[in-house]
Structure formats: C-alpha cells, structure tokens
C-alpha positions as CSV (number, residue, x, y, z in Angstrom):
1,X,101.3,100.4,109.3
2,X,100.6,97.2,107.4
3,X,103.6,96.9,105.2
4,X,104.7,93.4,104.7
5,X,101.4,91.9,105.9
6,X,99.4,89.4,103.7
7,X,95.6,90.0,104.2
8,X,92.8,88.0,102.7
9,X,89.6,89.9,102.1
10,X,86.5,87.8,101.8
11,X,83.5,89.4,100.2
12,X,80.1,87.7,100.3
13,X,76.8,88.4,98.7
14,X,75.2,91.5,100.2
15,X,74.4,95.0,99.0
16,X,77.1,96.4,101.5
17,X,79.8,94.7,99.2
18,X,80.4,98.1,97.7
19,X,81.8,99.2,101.1
20,X,84.5,96.5,100.8
21,X,85.9,98.3,97.9
22,X,86.8,101.2,100.3
23,X,88.1,98.7,103.0
24,X,90.4,97.4,100.3
25,X,91.7,100.9,99.5
26,X,92.4,101.5,103.2
27,X,94.3,98.3,103.6
28,X,96.4,98.7,100.4
29,X,97.1,102.4,101.3
30,X,98.5,101.1,104.7
31,X,100.9,98.9,102.8
32,X,99.1,95.5,103.1
33,X,99.2,93.0,100.2
34,X,95.5,92.1,99.8
35,X,94.1,89.0,98.1
36,X,90.4,89.1,97.6
37,X,88.1,86.1,97.5
38,X,84.5,86.6,96.4
39,X,81.5,84.3,96.7
40,X,79.4,83.8,93.6
41,X,76.7,85.9,95.1
42,X,79.2,88.8,95.8
43,X,79.9,89.0,92.0
44,X,76.3,90.0,91.4
45,X,76.9,93.3,93.4
46,X,80.5,94.2,92.5
47,X,82.6,92.9,89.7
48,X,85.9,91.1,90.4
49,X,87.6,93.4,88.1
50,X,87.1,96.3,90.6
51,X,88.9,94.4,93.4
52,X,91.6,93.1,91.0
53,X,92.3,96.6,89.8
54,X,92.6,98.0,93.3
55,X,94.5,95.2,94.9
56,X,96.7,94.3,91.8
57,X,96.2,90.7,92.7
58,X,93.9,88.1,90.9
59,X,90.5,87.7,92.5
60,X,89.5,84.2,93.5
61,X,85.9,83.3,92.8
62,X,86.1,79.5,92.2
63,X,87.2,76.7,94.3
64,X,88.7,74.9,91.4
65,X,91.0,77.8,90.1
66,X,94.7,77.2,90.4
67,X,97.1,80.0,91.4
68,X,99.9,78.3,89.7
69,X,100.6,74.8,88.5
70,X,102.1,73.8,91.8
71,X,99.6,75.5,94.2
72,X,96.1,74.6,95.4
73,X,94.3,77.8,95.5
74,X,92.6,77.8,98.9
75,X,95.6,76.2,100.7
76,X,98.1,78.6,99.2
77,X,95.9,81.7,100.3
78,X,95.3,80.1,103.7
79,X,99.0,79.5,104.3
80,X,100.2,83.0,103.3
81,X,97.6,84.9,105.4
82,X,98.5,87.0,108.3
83,X,94.9,88.1,108.7
84,X,91.6,87.1,107.2
85,X,88.9,89.7,107.0
86,X,85.3,88.9,105.8
87,X,83.3,92.0,105.0
88,X,80.4,91.9,104.5
89,X,79.8,88.5,106.1
90,X,76.3,87.2,105.5
91,X,74.2,85.1,107.9
92,X,74.7,82.3,105.3
93,X,78.5,82.3,105.4
94,X,78.7,82.8,109.2
95,X,76.4,79.7,109.5
96,X,78.6,77.7,107.3
97,X,81.7,78.5,109.3
98,X,80.1,77.9,112.5
99,X,79.0,74.4,111.4
100,X,82.2,73.4,109.6
101,X,80.7,73.6,106.0
102,X,83.3,74.3,103.4
103,X,81.8,74.3,100.0
104,X,83.2,77.2,98.1
105,X,86.6,79.1,97.8
106,X,85.9,81.4,100.7
107,X,84.7,78.9,103.3
108,X,87.5,76.3,102.4
109,X,90.2,78.9,102.7
110,X,89.0,80.0,106.1
111,X,88.8,76.4,107.3
112,X,92.4,75.9,106.2
113,X,93.9,79.1,107.7
114,X,95.7,79.5,111.0
115,X,95.5,83.3,110.8
116,X,93.2,85.3,112.9
117,X,89.8,85.8,111.2
118,X,87.9,89.1,111.6
119,X,84.2,89.0,110.7
120,X,82.1,92.0,109.8
121,X,78.4,90.9,109.7
122,X,75.8,92.7,107.5
123,X,72.3,91.5,107.2
124,X,68.6,92.4,107.9
125,X,67.9,93.2,111.5
126,X,65.5,90.2,111.9
127,X,68.1,87.9,110.6
128,X,70.8,89.5,113.0
129,X,68.4,89.0,116.0
130,X,67.6,85.4,115.0
131,X,68.7,83.1,117.8
132,X,70.1,80.6,115.3
133,X,72.3,83.4,114.0
134,X,73.3,84.5,117.5
135,X,74.3,80.9,118.5
136,X,76.4,80.7,115.4
137,X,78.2,84.0,116.2
138,X,78.8,82.9,119.8
139,X,80.3,79.6,118.6
140,X,82.7,81.3,116.3
141,X,83.7,83.7,119.1
142,X,84.5,80.7,121.4
143,X,86.8,79.5,118.7
144,X,88.7,82.7,118.6
145,X,87.0,84.5,115.7
146,X,87.0,88.2,116.0
147,X,83.8,90.2,115.2
148,X,83.2,93.9,114.3
149,X,79.7,94.6,115.6
150,X,77.4,95.9,112.9
151,X,76.1,99.5,112.8
152,X,72.5,100.6,113.6
153,X,70.5,102.5,111.0
154,X,68.3,102.3,107.9
155,X,68.9,99.1,106.0
156,X,68.7,98.5,102.3
157,X,65.7,96.2,102.7
158,X,63.8,99.2,104.4
159,X,63.9,97.9,107.9
160,X,65.7,100.0,110.5
161,X,68.0,98.6,113.3
162,X,71.2,96.6,113.8
163,X,72.6,95.0,110.8
164,X,74.4,97.7,108.7
165,X,77.9,96.8,107.7
166,X,80.2,98.8,110.0
167,X,82.1,101.7,108.3
168,X,85.2,100.6,106.4
169,X,87.4,102.9,108.7
170,X,86.2,101.1,111.7
171,X,86.8,97.7,110.2
172,X,90.3,98.9,109.3
173,X,91.0,99.9,112.8
174,X,89.9,96.4,114.0
175,X,92.1,94.8,111.3
176,X,95.1,96.9,112.6
177,X,94.3,95.8,116.2
178,X,94.1,92.2,115.2
179,X,97.7,92.4,113.8
180,X,99.1,94.5,116.7
181,X,101.1,93.0,119.7
182,X,99.3,93.4,122.9
183,X,102.1,94.7,125.0
184,X,99.8,97.0,126.8
185,X,97.4,94.4,127.9
186,X,96.4,95.0,131.6
187,X,97.3,98.7,131.4
188,X,94.6,101.4,131.7
189,X,95.8,104.5,129.9
190,X,94.1,107.9,130.5
191,X,94.7,110.4,127.6
192,X,93.7,114.0,127.2
193,X,93.4,115.6,123.8
194,X,92.2,118.7,122.0
195,X,91.7,122.3,123.2
196,X,89.7,123.7,126.0
197,X,87.2,126.6,125.7
198,X,86.6,129.3,128.3
199,X,83.4,131.1,127.5
200,X,83.3,134.9,127.7
201,X,79.5,135.0,126.9
202,X,77.0,132.7,125.2
203,X,78.7,133.5,121.8
204,X,82.4,133.9,122.4
205,X,85.2,131.9,124.0
206,X,89.0,131.8,124.6
207,X,90.7,128.7,123.1
208,X,93.7,127.7,121.0
209,X,94.5,125.9,117.7
210,X,94.8,122.4,119.0
211,X,93.1,119.8,116.7
212,X,93.2,116.9,119.1
213,X,94.9,114.7,116.4
214,X,98.0,113.7,118.5
215,X,95.9,112.6,121.5
216,X,93.4,110.8,119.4
217,X,96.3,109.0,117.6
218,X,97.7,107.9,120.9
219,X,94.3,106.6,122.1
220,X,93.9,104.6,118.9
221,X,97.3,103.1,119.2
222,X,97.0,102.2,122.9
223,X,93.7,100.5,122.2
224,X,95.2,98.4,119.4
225,X,98.1,97.4,121.7
226,X,95.6,96.0,124.3
227,X,95.3,98.8,126.7
228,X,91.9,99.9,128.3
229,X,91.8,103.5,127.2
230,X,89.9,106.5,128.5
231,X,90.0,109.6,126.3
232,X,89.1,113.0,127.8
233,X,88.8,115.4,124.9
234,X,87.9,119.0,124.4
235,X,86.0,120.1,121.4
236,X,87.4,118.7,118.1
237,X,86.2,117.8,114.6
238,X,87.4,114.2,115.0
239,X,85.5,110.9,115.1
240,X,85.6,109.3,118.6
241,X,88.0,106.3,118.4
242,X,86.4,102.9,118.2
243,X,86.7,100.8,121.4
244,X,87.8,103.8,123.5
245,X,85.8,105.3,126.5
246,X,85.6,108.9,125.4
247,X,84.5,111.7,127.6
248,X,83.6,115.1,125.9
249,X,84.4,118.2,127.8
250,X,84.6,121.9,127.1
251,X,86.4,123.9,129.7
252,X,89.6,123.3,131.7
253,X,87.6,122.8,134.9
254,X,85.4,120.1,133.2
255,X,88.5,118.4,131.9
256,X,90.1,118.5,135.3
257,X,87.0,116.9,137.0
258,X,86.9,114.1,134.2
259,X,90.7,113.5,134.6
260,X,90.5,113.3,138.4
261,X,87.6,110.9,138.2
262,X,89.5,108.6,135.8
263,X,92.9,108.9,137.5
264,X,92.6,106.3,140.3
265,X,92.1,103.4,137.8
266,X,94.8,104.5,135.4
267,X,98.3,103.1,135.3
268,X,99.6,105.5,132.5
269,X,98.5,109.1,132.0
270,X,99.4,111.0,128.9
271,X,98.4,114.7,128.9
272,X,98.3,115.8,125.2
273,X,95.5,118.3,125.5
274,X,96.3,122.0,125.1
275,X,94.5,123.3,128.2
276,X,93.8,127.0,128.5
277,X,95.9,128.7,131.2
278,X,93.4,131.4,131.8
279,X,89.6,131.9,132.0
280,X,87.4,135.0,132.4
281,X,86.7,135.9,136.0
282,X,83.1,136.3,135.1
283,X,81.1,135.0,132.2
284,X,78.6,137.3,130.7
285,X,75.0,136.0,130.8
286,X,74.1,137.9,127.6
287,X,76.1,138.5,124.5
288,X,78.7,141.3,125.1
289,X,77.7,144.1,122.7
290,X,80.2,146.1,120.6
291,X,80.7,149.6,121.9
292,X,82.7,152.6,120.6
293,X,85.4,152.1,123.2
294,X,87.8,149.3,123.9
295,X,86.9,146.1,125.8
296,X,89.0,144.8,128.8
297,X,88.8,141.3,130.0
298,X,89.8,140.3,133.5
299,X,91.3,136.7,133.5
300,X,92.2,134.3,136.3
301,X,94.4,131.2,136.3
302,X,92.8,127.9,135.3
303,X,93.8,124.8,137.5
304,X,97.1,123.2,136.5
305,X,96.0,119.6,135.9
306,X,99.4,118.3,135.1
307,X,100.8,119.8,138.3
308,X,98.1,118.3,140.4
309,X,98.7,114.8,138.9
310,X,102.4,115.1,139.5
311,X,101.8,115.6,143.2
312,X,99.7,112.4,143.6
313,X,101.0,110.2,140.7
314,X,102.9,107.7,143.1
315,X,104.0,104.7,140.9
316,X,101.9,105.8,137.9
317,X,103.6,106.9,134.7
318,X,102.9,110.4,133.9
319,X,103.7,111.9,130.5
320,X,103.2,115.6,129.5
321,X,103.5,117.8,126.5
322,X,105.2,121.1,126.0
323,X,104.3,123.2,122.9
324,X,106.7,126.0,122.7
325,X,107.6,128.9,120.5
326,X,111.0,129.5,121.8
327,X,113.6,128.1,124.3
328,X,112.1,124.6,123.6
329,X,114.7,122.5,125.8
330,X,114.8,125.0,128.7
331,X,111.1,125.4,128.9
332,X,110.4,121.7,128.6
333,X,113.1,120.8,131.2
334,X,111.5,123.1,133.6
335,X,108.2,121.6,133.1
336,X,109.6,118.1,133.6
337,X,111.0,119.0,137.1
338,X,108.3,121.3,138.4
339,X,105.4,119.0,137.4
340,X,107.1,115.8,138.4
341,X,106.5,114.0,135.1
342,X,108.3,111.0,133.8
343,X,108.7,112.3,130.2
344,X,107.9,115.5,128.4
345,X,107.1,115.5,124.7
346,X,108.4,118.8,123.5
347,X,107.6,120.4,120.2
348,X,108.3,123.8,118.5
349,X,104.9,124.6,117.1
350,X,106.6,127.0,114.7
351,X,108.6,124.3,113.0
352,X,107.2,123.1,109.4
353,X,105.4,119.9,109.9
354,X,105.0,120.2,113.7
355,X,102.4,121.6,116.0
356,X,98.6,122.1,115.5
357,X,96.3,121.1,112.7
358,X,98.8,118.9,110.8
359,X,99.1,115.2,110.5
360,X,102.9,115.1,111.2
361,X,105.1,116.1,114.2
362,X,108.7,116.6,115.1
363,X,109.5,116.3,118.9
364,X,112.2,115.9,121.5
365,X,111.6,113.6,124.4
366,X,113.0,114.6,127.8
367,X,113.5,112.2,130.7
368,X,114.1,112.5,134.4
369,X,117.7,111.1,134.0
370,X,118.6,114.0,131.7
371,X,118.4,112.1,128.5
372,X,117.0,113.9,125.5
373,X,115.9,111.9,122.4
374,X,115.3,113.6,119.1
375,X,112.3,112.2,117.2
376,X,112.4,113.2,113.5
377,X,109.4,114.2,111.3
378,X,106.8,111.5,111.2
379,X,103.0,111.0,111.1
380,X,101.2,111.6,114.4
381,X,99.9,107.9,114.3
382,X,103.5,106.7,113.9
383,X,104.6,109.0,116.6
384,X,101.9,107.7,118.9
385,X,103.6,104.3,118.9
386,X,106.9,105.7,119.6
387,X,105.5,107.5,122.7
388,X,103.8,104.3,123.8
389,X,107.1,102.3,123.3
390,X,108.7,104.8,125.7
391,X,105.9,104.4,128.2
392,X,106.3,100.6,128.1
393,X,110.1,101.0,128.9
394,X,109.3,103.5,131.7
395,X,107.0,100.8,133.2
396,X,109.9,98.4,133.1
397,X,108.1,95.8,131.0
C-alpha cells in the first residue's frame, strides 16, 4: 500500500514513544521507506538503535549530523518526504511548530518540508485542555497540518481523560489517508458488511460464515479516498473503521431499516453483506429444550434489500455481491438483471483463497453491458480499491 513512499517519523519525548515502534513496523510492513527523527527527550524513553534496526535507516537525533558530505541533514530529509508523521507529539513540539521555533533536528525538518504533516498528540489531559495548547493546535490546522485526535483513558501520569496517544493502527490508517488521492470527495458511500442473525430463541440463531472483512475493507478504502462513508454491519469481530459512521445491526430486518434510512443521502451503495434469506416464522420466548424427537423449523423469506434498492435507485450507483458454490456466471448474471444493479461482484466461495473468513479474494465483475472482468487473487484491501475504481468509472468521473 505504501510501496515507494518516503515517510519521516518524528518521535518526541513522552512515555507513548514505545507505541511509535509499532507504528514504524506497520509503515515498513506496508512498503514505506521510513526515516526516524528523535528529539533528545525521546531517546530517554526508546533507544535510537530500536528504530534503526526496524527501519534499516540511520536515526537522526542531532541537528548538526550530516547524512553525507554533500547533504544537510534536515533539508535532505525534508525534500525527500512524501509524508511527515509526528507520533507522539508533545505539547512542547506542537507549541514550537505553531510559533515557528526551529531549534532541533525535528522542528527544523518540519519547517523545511512541503510534504503533508500528520500530528498525533500525546500529553496529560490538563495540558491537552489548556487553552494555549488548543490555540496552537487550531493554528497548525489552519496552516494545513493534519491531526489524529488522542484517545481517552487512563494516562501514565495517573489522570484519566483525553491525551493518550491514539493506537498505532489508527495513526497508520490516517497516514494512508493522507497519501491517498481524494477521487471520491463529495460522494456518500453506503456499505453493508458481515452476516445477519435470525434468532430462534434467546440462545440460538440462523446465520452464515461471513466475517465482514470485505465490507470493512471497502469502507476503509472509501474513507481514505475522501468519501463520506456509512457502514451498516452485522455482528463481526472486527474493529469499527476510523472516520466511518458505523451502524451495528443484527437481523436482516434491522439491516433493511438502517439501509433505507441512509439510502436517500447516498450516491454509491455497495451491498457486501451476506444477508440471511430466511428467518423463523416465530421466535421462541424461552430456550427451546432438547427432546427425544426431531425438531422442525418453519421459516419465512426475509426482505430482499438489494432488490428493493434496485427499484428505487434512480441515478445512484448500486453494486451487489454474489457468493456462489456453482454456476457462478449464470447465477451472478441473473442477479445483475433481476435486481437492477450496475455491477455484480461474483466469487466462488469454494475456491482456495476466496470467500468467507480469509484475507484474500478472487472475483469476477459483471456489468450491465455484458462485460465480465476477471480479478485475480489479491488481498481484500487491495480488491476494495479495485471495486472503488470501477465505481468511479460507473459514475463517469
């Protein structure tokens, strides 16, 4: 995802500096070439050797160190940066940047860069709420600096409240967003994900093996590309995507209600959820007890959300999924026509590397004009961008 990108990671003096090690790992794992700059205070918490080992690049700690005989350290790093991330960012360094003070390697490099700067504050809750700090943050935002809001919780100093460094995965997501072209700006994308559950009694339910990974991947990618995103999700074990309006539902009827409420404001709808086709005619109030005989369940059809949307979509882009175990193209083509969608994402859930509870997928894309596009095995996050690329084309943008 970040292959070919040069990222400068600034680490300042706070106990949360240890989290920057994990952030560095995420950035390098995604393919970025990361250069770390540490303030003198930061080296009291984590050694430069740790960051150098993981980044495989020299760590800059002094304003007067030279990268080579012909390069001035802070200018060289500032020029090569595609993105500058400061995590953790103390009140001290934020105050310096807001007031044009450049007195160490980190602040001089930030002052010299033209790359976007992403700041992840970490400090005591009272410092974070101090009006002077708030003015400094607002000033930097006016100048185009990007901020990752801190988390709330128990702080190292013993206080509780805002000021914890945000989790590395969230900072990583914000870094991806900062480097992503905003070709979906102005779009409102409605996405469904995960399974639904139809309760038989207070203990048991009918469901399926959907993990929600594909829908969540699309939501993350759409948000990075500038869209306003609403995610309606059935029960999963996944963390809610940062910056996405997430609506948790359980049953197919609950999903239908949430989708219909969000539909009018949406411009693109991607139905990646695996919605149960049937539900019990009656839900037992108490647990159904095991008996000597067999048990019969009477089921009735659930509402067909995709079919309903196809009847009212007008000029909206509607994309559906077809998870099949046989006759993949025939079944997907019928769904494309009957449900009046603009594109069907069809996958054979029996194929190795495709389907439920895996991080990869293999799909065929079917369009109204009869085209069928084969998409080879790839990660679901990568596939999410492929699907959004096709949505952009369908919008004619």
